[in-house]
Biopython code that builds the backbone (N, CA, C, O; Angstrom):
import numpy as np
from Bio.PDB.StructureBuilder import StructureBuilder

atoms = [
    (1, "MET", "N", (21.639, 8.407, -9.171)),
    (1, "MET", "CA", (21.760, 7.897, -7.799)),
    (1, "MET", "C", (20.836, 8.725, -6.903)),
    (1, "MET", "O", (20.897, 9.955, -6.916)),
    (2, "PRO", "N", (19.954, 8.033, -6.102)),
    (2, "PRO", "CA", (19.060, 8.768, -5.223)),
    (2, "PRO", "C", (19.816, 9.423, -4.090)),
    (2, "PRO", "O", (20.862, 8.956, -3.642)),
    (3, "HIS", "N", (19.236, 10.533, -3.643)),
    (3, "HIS", "CA", (19.779, 11.218, -2.467)),
    (3, "HIS", "C", (18.934, 10.960, -1.268)),
    (3, "HIS", "O", (17.722, 11.175, -1.283)),
    (4, "TYR", "N", (19.594, 10.483, -0.188)),
    (4, "TYR", "CA", (18.896, 10.157, 1.044)),
    (4, "TYR", "C", (19.279, 11.181, 2.101)),
    (4, "TYR", "O", (20.435, 11.595, 2.182)),
    (5, "ARG", "N", (18.315, 11.586, 2.903)),
    (5, "ARG", "CA", (18.603, 12.481, 4.017)),
    (5, "ARG", "C", (19.022, 11.608, 5.205)),
    (5, "ARG", "O", (18.473, 10.532, 5.439)),
    (6, "SER", "N", (19.994, 12.104, 5.927)),
    (6, "SER", "CA", (20.458, 11.344, 7.068)),
    (6, "SER", "C", (19.903, 11.990, 8.366)),
    (6, "SER", "O", (20.619, 12.124, 9.359)),
    (7, "GLU", "N", (18.652, 12.372, 8.329)),
    (7, "GLU", "CA", (17.966, 12.949, 9.507)),
    (7, "GLU", "C", (17.549, 11.815, 10.444)),
    (7, "GLU", "O", (17.131, 10.750, 9.991)),
    (8, "PRO", "N", (17.661, 12.043, 11.706)),
    (8, "PRO", "CA", (17.229, 10.978, 12.663)),
    (8, "PRO", "C", (15.685, 10.801, 12.649)),
    (8, "PRO", "O", (14.955, 11.751, 12.367)),
    (9, "ILE", "N", (15.234, 9.659, 12.937)),
    (9, "ILE", "CA", (13.804, 9.370, 13.014)),
    (9, "ILE", "C", (13.339, 9.787, 14.394)),
    (9, "ILE", "O", (13.977, 9.482, 15.402)),
    (10, "ALA", "N", (12.233, 10.479, 14.425)),
    (10, "ALA", "CA", (11.703, 10.969, 15.714)),
    (10, "ALA", "C", (11.304, 9.800, 16.582)),
    (10, "ALA", "O", (10.823, 8.786, 16.075)),
    (11, "ALA", "N", (11.497, 9.927, 17.896)),
    (11, "ALA", "CA", (11.125, 8.876, 18.817)),
    (11, "ALA", "C", (9.610, 8.819, 18.891)),
    (11, "ALA", "O", (8.939, 9.849, 18.836)),
    (12, "GLY", "N", (9.075, 7.618, 19.015)),
    (12, "GLY", "CA", (7.630, 7.439, 19.118)),
    (12, "GLY", "C", (7.299, 6.477, 20.243)),
    (12, "GLY", "O", (8.199, 6.042, 20.961)),
    (13, "PRO", "N", (6.015, 6.131, 20.415)),
    (13, "PRO", "CA", (5.638, 5.295, 21.511)),
    (13, "PRO", "C", (5.916, 3.813, 21.296)),
    (13, "PRO", "O", (5.742, 3.022, 22.223)),
    (14, "PHE", "N", (6.344, 3.412, 20.097)),
    (14, "PHE", "CA", (6.554, 1.968, 19.830)),
    (14, "PHE", "C", (8.032, 1.686, 19.545)),
    (14, "PHE", "O", (8.787, 2.523, 19.051)),
    (15, "GLU", "N", (8.388, 0.436, 19.898)),
    (15, "GLU", "CA", (9.681, -0.098, 19.573)),
    (15, "GLU", "C", (9.567, -0.861, 18.260)),
    (15, "GLU", "O", (8.457, -1.252, 17.896)),
    (16, "PRO", "N", (10.663, -1.095, 17.523)),
    (16, "PRO", "CA", (10.538, -1.787, 16.258)),
    (16, "PRO", "C", (10.381, -3.297, 16.311)),
    (16, "PRO", "O", (11.148, -4.031, 15.687)),
    (17, "TYR", "N", (9.399, -3.751, 17.048)),
    (17, "TYR", "CA", (9.081, -5.169, 17.066)),
    (17, "TYR", "C", (7.623, -5.339, 17.363)),
    (17, "TYR", "O", (7.025, -4.451, 17.971)),
    (18, "TRP", "N", (6.992, -6.477, 16.952)),
    (18, "TRP", "CA", (5.548, -6.713, 17.057)),
    (18, "TRP", "C", (5.004, -6.649, 18.445)),
    (18, "TRP", "O", (3.913, -6.123, 18.663)),
    (19, "ALA", "N", (5.761, -7.188, 19.416)),
    (19, "ALA", "CA", (5.262, -7.259, 20.787)),
    (19, "ALA", "C", (4.991, -5.846, 21.322)),
    (19, "ALA", "O", (4.044, -5.638, 22.080)),
    (20, "SER", "N", (5.812, -4.895, 20.929)),
    (20, "SER", "CA", (5.603, -3.491, 21.363)),
    (20, "SER", "C", (4.326, -2.933, 20.770)),
    (20, "SER", "O", (3.568, -2.249, 21.458)),
    (21, "LEU", "N", (4.080, -3.214, 19.507)),
    (21, "LEU", "CA", (2.878, -2.721, 18.871)),
    (21, "LEU", "C", (1.604, -3.400, 19.481)),
    (21, "LEU", "O", (0.616, -2.728, 19.780)),
    (22, "LYS", "N", (1.662, -4.698, 19.646)),
    (22, "LYS", "CA", (0.506, -5.418, 20.190)),
    (22, "LYS", "C", (0.205, -5.019, 21.644)),
    (22, "LYS", "O", (-0.959, -4.958, 22.039)),
    (23, "SER", "N", (1.208, -4.759, 22.406)),
    (23, "SER", "CA", (0.962, -4.405, 23.822)),
    (23, "SER", "C", (0.492, -2.975, 24.024)),
    (23, "SER", "O", (-0.171, -2.690, 25.022)),
    (24, "GLN", "N", (0.815, -2.061, 23.104)),
    (24, "GLN", "CA", (0.530, -0.652, 23.315)),
    (24, "GLN", "C", (-0.536, -0.081, 22.434)),
    (24, "GLN", "O", (-1.133, 0.934, 22.792)),
    (25, "TYR", "N", (-0.806, -0.671, 21.307)),
    (25, "TYR", "CA", (-1.738, -0.059, 20.363)),
    (25, "TYR", "C", (-3.157, -0.545, 20.640)),
    (25, "TYR", "O", (-3.386, -1.731, 20.877)),
    (26, "ARG", "N", (-4.086, 0.372, 20.608)),
    (26, "ARG", "CA", (-5.527, 0.033, 20.723)),
    (26, "ARG", "C", (-6.233, 0.670, 19.529)),
    (26, "ARG", "O", (-6.177, 1.888, 19.358)),
    (27, "PRO", "N", (-6.893, -0.133, 18.707)),
    (27, "PRO", "CA", (-7.594, 0.443, 17.541)),
    (27, "PRO", "C", (-8.713, 1.388, 17.998)),
    (27, "PRO", "O", (-9.305, 1.171, 19.055)),
    (28, "PRO", "N", (-9.007, 2.428, 17.220)),
    (28, "PRO", "CA", (-10.058, 3.345, 17.604)),
    (28, "PRO", "C", (-11.440, 2.639, 17.604)),
    (28, "PRO", "O", (-11.618, 1.615, 16.946)),
    (29, "ASP", "N", (-12.370, 3.181, 18.322)),
    (29, "ASP", "CA", (-13.720, 2.580, 18.412)),
    (29, "ASP", "C", (-14.402, 2.470, 17.040)),
    (29, "ASP", "O", (-15.079, 1.479, 16.769)),
    (30, "TRP", "N", (-14.231, 3.472, 16.177)),
    (30, "TRP", "CA", (-14.914, 3.392, 14.896)),
    (30, "TRP", "C", (-14.388, 2.234, 14.053)),
    (30, "TRP", "O", (-15.104, 1.703, 13.204)),
    (31, "PHE", "N", (-13.138, 1.844, 14.288)),
    (31, "PHE", "CA", (-12.602, 0.733, 13.489)),
    (31, "PHE", "C", (-13.197, -0.592, 13.863)),
    (31, "PHE", "O", (-13.432, -1.449, 13.011)),
    (32, "ARG", "N", (-13.442, -0.758, 15.148)),
    (32, "ARG", "CA", (-14.046, -2.007, 15.624)),
    (32, "ARG", "C", (-15.513, -2.124, 15.161)),
    (32, "ARG", "O", (-16.011, -3.229, 14.945)),
    (33, "ASP", "N", (-16.183, -1.005, 15.015)),
    (33, "ASP", "CA", (-17.572, -1.024, 14.567)),
    (33, "ASP", "C", (-17.735, -0.998, 13.043)),
    (33, "ASP", "O", (-18.841, -1.178, 12.533)),
    (34, "ALA", "N", (-16.650, -0.777, 12.330)),
    (34, "ALA", "CA", (-16.699, -0.665, 10.860)),
    (34, "ALA", "C", (-17.073, -1.961, 10.200)),
    (34, "ALA", "O", (-16.837, -3.034, 10.756)),
    (35, "LYS", "N", (-17.626, -1.888, 9.081)),
    (35, "LYS", "CA", (-17.974, -3.021, 8.256)),
    (35, "LYS", "C", (-16.806, -3.290, 7.269)),
    (35, "LYS", "O", (-16.092, -2.373, 6.864)),
    (36, "PHE", "N", (-16.648, -4.538, 6.912)),
    (36, "PHE", "CA", (-15.572, -4.926, 5.986)),
    (36, "PHE", "C", (-16.092, -4.839, 4.576)),
    (36, "PHE", "O", (-17.191, -5.324, 4.308)),
    (37, "GLY", "N", (-15.371, -4.256, 3.681)),
    (37, "GLY", "CA", (-15.763, -4.185, 2.274)),
    (37, "GLY", "C", (-14.560, -4.272, 1.345)),
    (37, "GLY", "O", (-13.437, -3.931, 1.717)),
    (38, "ILE", "N", (-14.814, -4.722, 0.166)),
    (38, "ILE", "CA", (-13.754, -4.822, -0.831)),
    (38, "ILE", "C", (-14.219, -4.067, -2.075)),
    (38, "ILE", "O", (-15.345, -4.249, -2.538)),
    (39, "TRP", "N", (-13.351, -3.229, -2.606)),
    (39, "TRP", "CA", (-13.674, -2.506, -3.862)),
    (39, "TRP", "C", (-12.701, -3.067, -4.924)),
    (39, "TRP", "O", (-11.495, -3.146, -4.689)),
    (40, "ALA", "N", (-13.227, -3.443, -6.058)),
    (40, "ALA", "CA", (-12.426, -3.939, -7.140)),
    (40, "ALA", "C", (-12.797, -3.279, -8.444)),
    (40, "ALA", "O", (-13.970, -3.004, -8.699)),
    (41, "HIS", "N", (-11.794, -3.023, -9.277)),
    (41, "HIS", "CA", (-12.023, -2.465, -10.589)),
    (41, "HIS", "C", (-11.343, -3.393, -11.581)),
    (41, "HIS", "O", (-10.162, -3.708, -11.433)),
    (42, "TRP", "N", (-12.072, -3.824, -12.572)),
    (42, "TRP", "CA", (-11.506, -4.710, -13.613)),
    (42, "TRP", "C", (-11.427, -3.929, -14.911)),
    (42, "TRP", "O", (-12.447, -3.473, -15.427)),
    (43, "GLY", "N", (-10.235, -3.775, -15.438)),
    (43, "GLY", "CA", (-10.023, -3.084, -16.675)),
    (43, "GLY", "C", (-8.695, -3.459, -17.262)),
    (43, "GLY", "O", (-8.074, -4.430, -16.829)),
    (44, "PRO", "N", (-8.232, -2.683, -18.272)),
    (44, "PRO", "CA", (-6.974, -3.049, -18.931)),
    (44, "PRO", "C", (-5.785, -3.092, -17.996)),
    (44, "PRO", "O", (-4.837, -3.830, -18.264)),
    (45, "GLN", "N", (-5.790, -2.329, -16.903)),
    (45, "GLN", "CA", (-4.675, -2.369, -15.954)),
    (45, "GLN", "C", (-4.560, -3.678, -15.241)),
    (45, "GLN", "O", (-3.513, -3.956, -14.656)),
    (46, "CYS", "N", (-5.593, -4.508, -15.257)),
    (46, "CYS", "CA", (-5.593, -5.753, -14.541)),
    (46, "CYS", "C", (-5.050, -6.964, -15.289)),
    (46, "CYS", "O", (-5.026, -8.080, -14.769)),
    (47, "GLN", "N", (-4.620, -6.717, -16.511)),
    (47, "GLN", "CA", (-4.088, -7.844, -17.332)),
    (47, "GLN", "C", (-2.836, -8.438, -16.684)),
    (47, "GLN", "O", (-1.915, -7.711, -16.312)),
    (48, "PRO", "N", (-2.813, -9.769, -16.554)),
    (48, "PRO", "CA", (-1.670, -10.424, -15.899)),
    (48, "PRO", "C", (-0.356, -10.124, -16.614)),
    (48, "PRO", "O", (-0.283, -10.199, -17.841)),
    (49, "GLU", "N", (0.628, -9.803, -15.890)),
    (49, "GLU", "CA", (1.992, -9.565, -16.359)),
    (49, "GLU", "C", (2.054, -8.421, -17.352)),
    (49, "GLU", "O", (3.046, -8.305, -18.072)),
    (50, "ALA", "N", (1.055, -7.583, -17.422)),
    (50, "ALA", "CA", (1.066, -6.456, -18.377)),
    (50, "ALA", "C", (0.914, -5.137, -17.639)),
    (50, "ALA", "O", (1.705, -4.226, -17.886)),
    (51, "GLY", "N", (-0.048, -4.984, -16.756)),
    (51, "GLY", "CA", (-0.276, -3.779, -16.000)),
    (51, "GLY", "C", (-0.448, -2.586, -16.912)),
    (51, "GLY", "O", (-1.282, -2.589, -17.817)),
    (52, "ASP", "N", (0.337, -1.584, -16.667)),
    (52, "ASP", "CA", (0.240, -0.300, -17.452)),
    (52, "ASP", "C", (0.583, -0.526, -18.916)),
    (52, "ASP", "O", (0.089, 0.194, -19.783)),
    (53, "TRP", "N", (1.420, -1.513, -19.202)),
    (53, "TRP", "CA", (1.820, -1.715, -20.571)),
    (53, "TRP", "C", (0.685, -2.192, -21.494)),
    (53, "TRP", "O", (0.707, -1.910, -22.692)),
    (54, "TYR", "N", (-0.267, -2.886, -20.965)),
    (54, "TYR", "CA", (-1.413, -3.348, -21.764)),
    (54, "TYR", "C", (-2.097, -2.190, -22.473)),
    (54, "TYR", "O", (-2.341, -2.254, -23.678)),
    (55, "ALA", "N", (-2.403, -1.142, -21.739)),
    (55, "ALA", "CA", (-3.086, 0.035, -22.323)),
    (55, "ALA", "C", (-2.169, 0.743, -23.330)),
    (55, "ALA", "O", (-2.648, 1.264, -24.337)),
    (56, "ARG", "N", (-0.869, 0.764, -23.070)),
    (56, "ARG", "CA", (0.058, 1.410, -24.018)),
    (56, "ARG", "C", (0.121, 0.643, -25.317)),
    (56, "ARG", "O", (0.116, 1.242, -26.392)),
    (57, "HIS", "N", (0.182, -0.719, -25.233)),
    (57, "HIS", "CA", (0.322, -1.546, -26.427)),
    (57, "HIS", "C", (-0.954, -1.527, -27.249)),
    (57, "HIS", "O", (-0.901, -1.874, -28.429)),
    (58, "MET", "N", (-2.071, -1.152, -26.710)),
    (58, "MET", "CA", (-3.283, -1.154, -27.483)),
    (58, "MET", "C", (-3.166, -0.159, -28.664)),
    (58, "MET", "O", (-3.831, -0.330, -29.686)),
    (59, "TYR", "N", (-2.352, 0.836, -28.520)),
    (59, "TYR", "CA", (-2.179, 1.856, -29.527)),
    (59, "TYR", "C", (-0.932, 1.711, -30.367)),
    (59, "TYR", "O", (-0.641, 2.556, -31.214)),
    (60, "MET", "N", (-0.206, 0.656, -30.137)),
    (60, "MET", "CA", (1.038, 0.426, -30.923)),
    (60, "MET", "C", (0.779, -0.554, -32.033)),
    (60, "MET", "O", (0.150, -1.587, -31.803)),
    (61, "GLN", "N", (1.224, -0.277, -33.186)),
    (61, "GLN", "CA", (1.063, -1.161, -34.390)),
    (61, "GLN", "C", (1.693, -2.527, -34.088)),
    (61, "GLN", "O", (2.830, -2.604, -33.624)),
    (62, "GLY", "N", (0.952, -3.590, -34.354)),
    (62, "GLY", "CA", (1.518, -4.943, -34.190)),
    (62, "GLY", "C", (1.318, -5.565, -32.822)),
    (62, "GLY", "O", (1.715, -6.710, -32.607)),
    (63, "HIS", "N", (0.715, -4.843, -31.893)),
    (63, "HIS", "CA", (0.509, -5.430, -30.542)),
    (63, "HIS", "C", (-0.982, -5.779, -30.396)),
    (63, "HIS", "O", (-1.399, -6.282, -29.353)),
]
sb = StructureBuilder()
sb.init_structure("model")
sb.init_model(0)
sb.init_chain("A")
sb.init_seg("    ")
for serial, (resi, resn, name, xyz) in enumerate(atoms, 1):
    if name == "N":
        sb.init_residue(resn, " ", resi, " ")
    sb.init_atom(name, np.array(xyz, "f"), 0.0, 1.0, " ", f" {name:<3s}", serial, name[0])
structure = sb.get_structure()
C-alpha cells in the first residue's frame, strides 16, 4: 500500500481551472521564437502492445 503525505499544497498564482491559467500566464519570449521539432527513435521498445517486453522476449526460448 503506498504512503501518501498529507502536506498542504503551497499557494500559487493560478486557480485550478483553465480560465485562470489563460488569463495570467504569459509564455517566455524564447518560447515564442523557438522552432518546432520532433525527435523519434524507432527500435524494439516501439513494438505495438509489447513495449519493454519485446526486448525481454528476444532472449527467452520460444518467443
